N, C-alpha and C positions, 0 to 999 in steps of 0.2 A: 212455404213449401209445407207442403203436407206428409202427416206422419203417416209409417207404413201401419197396416193394419199386422195386428197381434193374433199369429196361428198358435193356437194351444196343438200338441201331438201327445198323443197318450205310451207310457213308458213302461218298459219292465222292472218289475221290482224283481232281483236275482239273492237268493242267499247269500253268495258267494261268487264274488266278481275278484280277478286277479288283474295288478298291473304295477308295474314297477313293484315297489318293495311291499307292495298292501294287498292283502286278500280279504276281503270285509263283503258284507251285504253292499248293494249298491244299486241305484236307480239308475239304467242305463238306456240305451236306444241308438241302432246302427246311423253314424253321421250322417247318411245321405238324405234320410229324412229331414232335419234343421236346415243342410245344406242346400238341400231344393228349393225349401219356403225360403231361403236369404236370396237366393239367387231369383227367385221369382217375386221380389222386392218387397216381401214382408218381413217383420220380426217372428224370431219362435221364440218359444215357451214350452219346455218339456213337462208335462201331468204324472207326476206320479202318484200310484192307486194310495187313496187316502178316504178311511173309513169312517170318517166323521160324518155323522148325518148331514146333509145339504151341503156337502163339501163341492160334491158336483154340480151343484147348480150356483153356488157360489163360484168358481172359476169358470165355468161358461158366461158369466154375466158379466166379465172382464175380457170378454176374446171377442174378435170379429172375425173367427174359422177355427174351425176343429180339423182336423185330422186322428182318427182312430186308428193306430198303426196295426203292423204285421205284428205274428207271435202267433205263443202256443195254441191248440185245441182248443174250442171252446167245451166244457162241458155239455155232454148230449144231453143230462139232468136239464137244463135249461130249455131244451126244447121237446122234453117228454118222449125220450128216447133210449132203447137200451143201449149200454156201453158196448162197442165194438171192441175184440180185444186188440186192433191195431190203432186205436186212440188212444193219442198220449195221455198224460197225468194231469188232471186239471190242477187248475190255478182259479179258486173260487174270488178273493180277493181281487182279480183284474177283470177276472169276467163282472164281478160285482159293479167295479168301477168305472169299466166302461161301458157298460150298459146304461149306468146313471147318466154318463156323459151325455151319450145317446139321446138320451129321454129328456134330458133338459136341453139339449140342441134343438131337439125337435119342437121344445115347447116352447123357444125364443125364434124359432125360424132361421136358426143360425148356420150359413154355409157351413155344411161337412163334406169329406172327404174319407172313406174307408179304403185302406189297406188288404188284401190278404184277409187275416183275420178280421180286421175291421169291415170289410166287406160280408164276413159271415155272421159277424157279432150285430149290423143293421139288419140282416135278413131274418136273425132269432128275434131281435127287437119288435119286431111287426108280426111277430107269428108263425113266421116260415120253419122249414126243416132244414138241417144240413146232410150231405153224402159224407159217410165218415172214413171212406177210403177209394181212392183211386189211383192207377198206376200212369207213370209216365206225364209228371206234371210237376215233377223237381229235378234238379241236376243230377246227372249219376252218381256224384259223390258228396256226402253226405257234408252239409256246409259250405257246397257251391251251387251257385245258380244255373239253374238251365234257363233254356228259352222253346219258345213255340211262337204259331200265330195265333192273332184275333181279329176277326172280324167285327166291327162295331154295327148293330142294325140300323139302317137308314131309316131318319126323321128322330132320332133320340139325339139328346143332348150330347151324351158321348160322340155320335157320329160328329155333329159341327164343330167337336174341339176335335176331332183327329182325325178327320174327313179321310178315312181309308182303312184297310188292313194294314197291320205292322206285325212287326217279330217284337217280343216282350221279354223279358228278366220274369220266370217262375221258378217259382219254390213251394208246394203244398202239393197236399196228400187227402182233402176235405175242399168238399164244393158246396153251394146252393143246391137243395132238392127242390121243395115245393117253396113256391114264391110268397115273401109277406106280403102283407097288406097294403096295397099303395106301392109297391114297387113296380118296374119295368124291367125285362132284358135289356140290356142295351148289347152285349157284344157275348160271340160262342167264339171256343177254340175250334179248332177242325173236327175234335170228335164229338164235338155237340155239347162239351161241360159248357156251363154258364160261368162267362168272363168278367161280365160287369151289372150293375142293377141300377135305377136311378128310379127318384122318388120324381112325377113330373109336376106335382100340385107343389113341390116345395120350391122355396127361394133357390137351392143349391143344394141339393141331398145324391149324390155319386160316388159309388163305390166300384172298385176292382179287384179281379184276384189277383191280376201281378203286383210286378213290384219296379213300378214307376220312377222310386229313390235311387234304384240301381242301373239306370239308365241318363243318358245325357237329355233324353226330351221333357222338358220341362211344361208341356202344355197343360198338362192337368191339373198340376199343381197352381200354374198362373192362371189358369182357370176359376180355381179356388179363391186366391187372392185377388181376382178382378170382384168375383161376388161377394167378398168381405171387403171392398171397400177402397182396392188398390187399384194401381194400373188407371 
């Protein structure tokens, strides 16, 4: 019996998290990420930010695939923009960690799936920029996901995986603006917002603006797992 591929998933590092009797700093991640990786046939490992030199490359060297998870806004200084007053507070340690993971994954041609913030970071890593605010792409209630349709671009890897328009869970107020080097737009929202990008020259480098981990549809995660040597 073959060993399931090991999929690393980046995590939050929060200064105060509360559970049961505890209120402590914690590395955390919504359970939908690792559960979906497991359902797709992978072993999941969580990757909290690590400031040690070379830590990202060392972590990636042990993985078969990588997920860059959703989270807070990317610091606009990372893509040479002035801060919009609606942009959230920066998280420089997480920005550095996840950009280092993306760079290390590219160097190894490691299969990569970006989700929400992960898509934005992939674009920034390739020299692209972000639109710092747009309306109607989050739920009506803070902390609750909304939904809208997306249309994959025919002929792309994403279209081959999803085979048609669908409604997806969404919660974001930033999006890709100028597309990074080597990336191709592979899905749009009805209002024209870029909803997915991919690198056609990579073994597997695909990122989406929505949150597939919040739905029952495992096709994107399953595609990553197959690219990582599973299935």
